N, C-alpha and C positions, 0 to 999 in steps of 0.2 A: 114560033115567031109572031110578034104582034103585028096587027094590021097598021101600016103607016098611016098617019093623019087621024086615027081614031082618038077619042078623048082618053087621056091617061088618068087612071084612078090611083091617087096616092093613099097609102096608109101611113099616118104620122105617129111616131112614138116619142112622146115628150113635147109638151106645148107650153113651156115657160117662155121667157123673154125671147130667146133665139128661135124656138119653135114657132112662136107667133110671127116673127119676121118671115119665116119660111111660108107660113100660111098666107100672109099678105102678098108675097111675091108670086106664089103659085096662082093666086086669084087673078093676077095680071096676065097670065099666059092663056091664050085662047083655047088651047087644046089640052088643058089639064084641069083637074079638080081634086079637092081633098074629099075622099069618100069615107075615111074612117080615122078616128083619133083615139089613142090610148094615152090618157093623162090622169094619173091617180090623184092629183091635187084638185079638189072641187072648184076652187076659185079660178085656177088656171084653165081647167076644162070648160068652165062657163065662158071665160073670155075667148077661148079658142072657138067655141060654138058660135059666138057672136060674129067672129071673122069668117067662119066657114059654116053657115047655118044648115047646109044640107048634109054635113058630115055626120056619120054615126059615131056616137061616143061609146067606147068599149071599156068594160071593166077590167080587162087584162090584156096582155100581149097575146096570149093564146086565143082569146076571143077575136081579136083583130085579125090574126093570121088565118082564121077560119073563114073570113069573108072572101068568097070566090072571085068577086069582081075586081079585086085589087090587081094593079099592074106593076106597082113598084112600092118601095118602102123608104122611109126617112127616119133615122134615129137622131133625135135632138134632145135626148135626156141628159141628166148630169153625167159628167165625165166618167165617174167610177162605175157607171152602169153599162157602158157601151159594150164591153167584151162579153159579159154574160148575156145581154140581149141579142147580140150578134150570134152567139153560140145557140141560143134558143131558136132564133130564126133559121139558122142553118140546119137544125135538127127537125124542122117542121116544113119549111117551104122556101124554095130558092127563087126569089124575085130580085130584079135589079134593085140595088141598095145604095142609098146615099147616107153615109155616116158622118155626123158632125165631128169636128176636131175637139179635143185631142182624142185619138183612137183609144188610148188606154192611159193609165196612171202609174203603172208599176212595170219595171223591167221584166218581171216574171211573166207578163202577158204576151211578150213578143213571140215566143215559140208557138203558143196557142193560135195567135193570129196567122202565123205562117201556115199552120196546118189547115185552118179554116179557108185561107186563100186558095190552097191547093185543091180543096174538095168542093168549094162552093161553085155551083153550076150556073151562076148568073153574074152579070157585071157588078162590080163594087166601085163606088166613087167616094173619095174622102172630101169632106167639106172644107176646103182651103180657099175661102172666099176672096182673100186678098189678091190672089192671082187674077181675079176677074174684075177688079176695079178699073174702069176705063182709063184713068190717068196712069195707073201702074202698068196696064197693058200697053199703053202708048210708050211709056218709059222702056219696057222690056223689048218692044219691037224695034226701038231705035238704038239699043245699046251697041250692037256690033258696028253700025255706021258711025256712031258718036265716039266710041272708045277704042275700037279695035278689040283685041283680046282683053276682057276685064281682068284686072289684077287686084283691085281694092274695091270692096263693097261696104258701105256704111248704112245702117238702118237706125233711125232715131224715132222713137215714139214717146211723145210728151202728151199725156192724156189725163183723164179723170180717174178717180179711184174705182175699184171694183164696185159694181152696182149690187143692190140687194136682190138675192135670189130666194126661191122657195126653200124654206128650212135652213137658210143661211149656209147651204152646202159649200158655197165657193169661198168661205172664210178659212178653210182648213186644207192643208197640203194632202191629207189622206184622201180627200175627195177629188181634188183638182190635179194632183201630181206636182203641185207647186206652181208659183207664178210663171216660172220660165218654161213650164209645160203648157199650162192653161192659156196664158196670154200669148206666149212667144213662139209656140210651134208654128204659127202663121209665118213668122219672120225666118225661122230656120228652114221652112219649106221654100220660101222665096230665095234664100241663099243658094240652096241646091239647084233650084230651077233656073236662076239667073246665071250662075257660074257653070252649070252643066258639069258638076264635079261632086265628089264625095268628101265629106268631112273626115279628118283623121285625128284632130285634137281640139279640145275645147277648154278655154280658160275663162273663169268668171269671178266677179266680185259683186255681191248682192246683199240686200238686207231689208229689214222692215224699219224704216226710219220715222215715218210720219203717220201713215194711215192705220186705222183700226186698233190702235193701241189702247183706246179707252172703251173698247167694246168687250163684251163677254157673253158667251152662249153656254148655258148650263154650267157656269163657273169657269169656262175655258176661254182664254184670250186667243184671237185669231193668230195664226202663224204664217200667213201669206206675206211675201215680200212686196215692196212697193218701188224698188229701184234697183237697177243692175247695169253693169257693163259686162259684155260677153265678147270674147275674141275666138274666132274659129279658123283653124288652118285647114286648107283643102289639099287634096292629093297632088294636084298639078302646080301647087305653089301660090295660088290666090289666097287672099285673106279677107275675112269678113268680120264686121263688128256690129254689135247691137248695143244701143243706149236706150234704156227704158226708164221713164219716170212717171209714176202714177199719181202725182200731185202737182201736175203742171197744166191743168185744164184751161188756164188763161192764155195759152198759146194760140196764135193765128192758125197754125197748121198742126195737125195731130201726128201725121207721119211724114218724115222727110227721108228720102232714100237717095244716096249718091253712089254712082259707079264711075270708076276711073280706069283708064287704060292708056296705052302708048299714044293714042290719037287725040284723047281729050277726056272730057267729063260730061256726064249727064245726071240731072237731078229731077226728082219729082217731089212735089209738096202737096199733101192731101189734107183737106180739112176734116175735123171730126164731125160727129152727127149734127145735122142742122138744128135739131130740137134743143141742143144745148147752147146754141149761139145766142148771146145776149141781144134781145130785140132792139135795144137802144143804140146798138152799133150798126143797124141797118141790115142789109142782105148779108148772108154768110159768105165767106171767101170762096173762090172758085179754085179748083186744083190747077197746078202749074207744072209744066215740064220745061226744063231749061237745059239747053245744050251749049257747052263751052269748049269749042275746039282749041287745040294748042296753036294751030296755025291754019288760016289767019285768025288771030285772037278776036273775040267779040261774042259774048253770050247771046243766044237766041231763045226767047221765051214765048211760050204759047199757053193759053188757058185751055183746059179740057173740061167743059161743063158736062153734067149728067142730066138726062131728062128728069124734070121735076117730079113727075108721077112715080118714076122708078126710084128716085132719090128718097121720096117720102115713105116708101114702103119698108124702109129699114135703116140701119145705122152704119151701113158699110158701102156707101157711095155707089149703090146700084149693083154691087157685085153678086148679091144673092140671086137677083133676077137673072143675070147673064149666066151664072152657074147653072141654074135650073134649066134654062133654055138649052144648054149644051147637054145636060144630063138627060133631058127628054129625047134628044137625038139618039143617045145610047139606048134608052128604053125602047125606042122604035126601031132598033137594029141598025142605026146609021152611025157607025163609028165605035170607038172604044173609050173607056174612061180615061180622062186626061190627068186625074190625080189618083194614083193607084193606092192599094192598101200598103204596099211597100213605101211609097212616098210618105204617106201619113205616119207610118211606123218610124221611119228614119227621122222625121221632124221631131217626134216625141222623144226618141232616143237622144237627139241633140239637146233637147230641153232637160232631160233627166241628167245628162252628163254635165250640163251647166249648173243644175242644182247641186250636184255632188261636188263639182269644182269649187263653187262658192262656199259650201259647207266645210270642205276640207282644206281650202286654201292652196290648192295645187292644180296643175293641168291634168286633164283626164283624156286618155286615149279613147277614141270611139270604139264601141263593141263591134264584134264581127257582125256583118249583115246576115240576118237569119234567112233571108230570101236567097242570097248567094250561096250560103252554106247548104241550104236545102237542095239547091240545084246541083251542087258538087256531089252531094250524097247520092242523088238520083242517077248521076252519070258515072259514079265510081264503079 
């Protein structure tokens, strides 16, 4: 058991764009520091070192895991590397682990993750940052009072295209799992979390209409989609819908989420990264939460600002900071992970089902839950 309140030493695996956001947010936490980094790309490693100058740069994951002083680990490498790196960690050293989304890119990986979850002797937290955006947290906290039992949930993301990443790995489905996995597992996680229910059926229409069509890498044109509609049926009768457009960066708000129930409606509107807001338009917009009761009628709107220092440390409205603050509680033995390996896996499975639905033009029944099936086998 760690001594509560001592400085937590992180080992970071992968320091590209998202890994660097983690570095900046960990630097804001008074009782945490980055002690070691494994990043094979020299340019990214040098940038990471400038953010965390006291961290030791390691030439391999094995070298990082050999550092005795580490208290916890973060995987923020490209999607298709997560499972193999988790497996390597599990075979070497069981430390509290934060794994960025998506957990995996292929359905074949689910059984392996369920096995690792059963044998790993330290807490595992999956990086679903959207849960921890202050405006979305306010929205979630008020759903029951605003709506009663949620029956319809709509998530719209109108945003910028995929950014350039090291080696252009995010241009191809084989590395990302597909847009509805890479980008949208956040939203499928929110659907399960908000509705407190399990998906049973997924229907999607999606395609690559505008972005990346004029690009080629080693003669290969990117195959990632840039727009989609996804409908999800849940076990107790609620429905959720996702609308994604990745060539709508001119929007005032990037995410807009609406939940409706028998008592009324609640909405949250969240701006995109402040660094992309045109300076000639003045200050970036502030997130809003709007409650619209059925009776008495009359929308009630409130702004939910985020501390500027925290806001500037990343592109996710402060959520990375608040996620790490809660993860540190778990590292210090105070509480359990709020986003489990099963949560992360089900979100990816929803994304994979949406990818398959759009490709086949038919509804897809959700696969059996590997965690539930494992529990049944153990008690049989």
